[in-house]
C-alpha angles and dihedrals in degrees: 000000000000090000092053091048090051090050090051092046094052096038113139123241119251096218113095094212096055129075127237092217094060091050092050091050091050092048094050091045091050091051092049091050092048089054089046095054092041089054091047089049091055092043095052091044090055094045090047095240102143101173097067089052088066088063097041098057098057091041091054089052092046093055091045087055089047089055091052095050092062088071093054095072089251099117094143090052090048091052092053092044093052093048093049093042094052092045092052097048092045088056091045093051094045091050092045102042107013136233094305093069088073101221089129087080089072087075085080089057088053089050091053091048090049093057098038105040106027119103091205125115118268093257091058091048089053091048090050089049091054089048090053090051090052089046091056092047090050090053090052092048089051093053090052090058102037136042119231117266092232123036115207128199117269090246090056092048090053092050091044093050092047094050091048093050093049095048094045088057093044093049095045094046092047093051093048093043092055093042096050099038096077092039092053092044091050091046090051091050091050091050091050091045092049090048089051092050091047090050092048089051091050100044131080103233096215101050103021088233124127114275128237096264092051092048091050090055090047093051092049088054092048091048090057091047090052093051091046091051095244092125126028101210142016122189125191129200130182116202130191129190109242116240092353091153088062090055091054093044095047101037105018135251092285089064089046090054090051090053091050092050093048092051092045091056090054091048092052091049092048097046095051109143092339094087143290138300128199140182098252094187138318106333095346122107128191120210125197118192115198118217090355120124123218096262093053091044088054090056090051092050092048090054090047092049091053091053091050092051090053093046115111120188123192121218127165091339092310127115113228120201126178140180132205137217121214137197113203131193138164115232112261110221090205092062136044128265091255089064091055091049091051089047094055090044090056092047090049089054091051090050090053091049091049093058105282129251088084142117114225113198 
């Protein structure tokens, strides 16, 4: 039963030029106001105030009709009807029972409806908001000049004021909750989507490592942090897979891709929180170690090199083993990051010339 009512409440409109959200806000507001007038009806019946009951009954029926009209693809008409209806009964209650009854607070509900359901441009919404402010001031000015037609007991005024305050908050919170829910959800989706796009733009699709562009941005950031004293050391290492071309030539590029992915998984595990590793190009990988001096970085690379030597990869019944050569350098604060990259590149070349499977520091 509750599920069916919820489905009916959140039912979409059939008209293509009307929004579902505005209809839902109007329906919820109509239900809240029906409950409000029903509660007032019971309150006045208990307190013995018969005259307010005369107003509550037709207003209950009017909001019930307002709820029904949202299913007739007449959302714009419903919006206008609700605004006029609320304005009229606020005036009637203020004239009948005075400022102390508290119905003037429902102007804020009108203000919320104006900004969340209206199809008007922002400037017209602001103009309407100013008009509502003047409307409330005019009501106050009226009560200063004229006494209410019906005077209620103080106890009734207190109950009346309390009910009005509670329902103004309920109506306003409901309107804003419905209005902001989709916006926040959409904003969240956009944030997640943008993060995904940013990650895709920063990641090498084959290995899952950061790509060259992403690493360059990262190194520029780390260079600034070094110069600002935020980190004490930055070590760079450039590694290259020895005789990788022979792997591709002998076993095919698919096997080469498997080798790259296996090594990348080891690099990611090794880097951890110590820094970042990227696929610099082809079979070259650039490592950046944050707050790690050259000597400590050398120890890390030696451990990595041992793991690579022990690594055995199976492909088409064959066992594939590889080694790597590294060039290592500690960032020189007196020079830029490009100099350090060129330095490790030169050391890598010397390691290749010296027989490979080495670390040149």
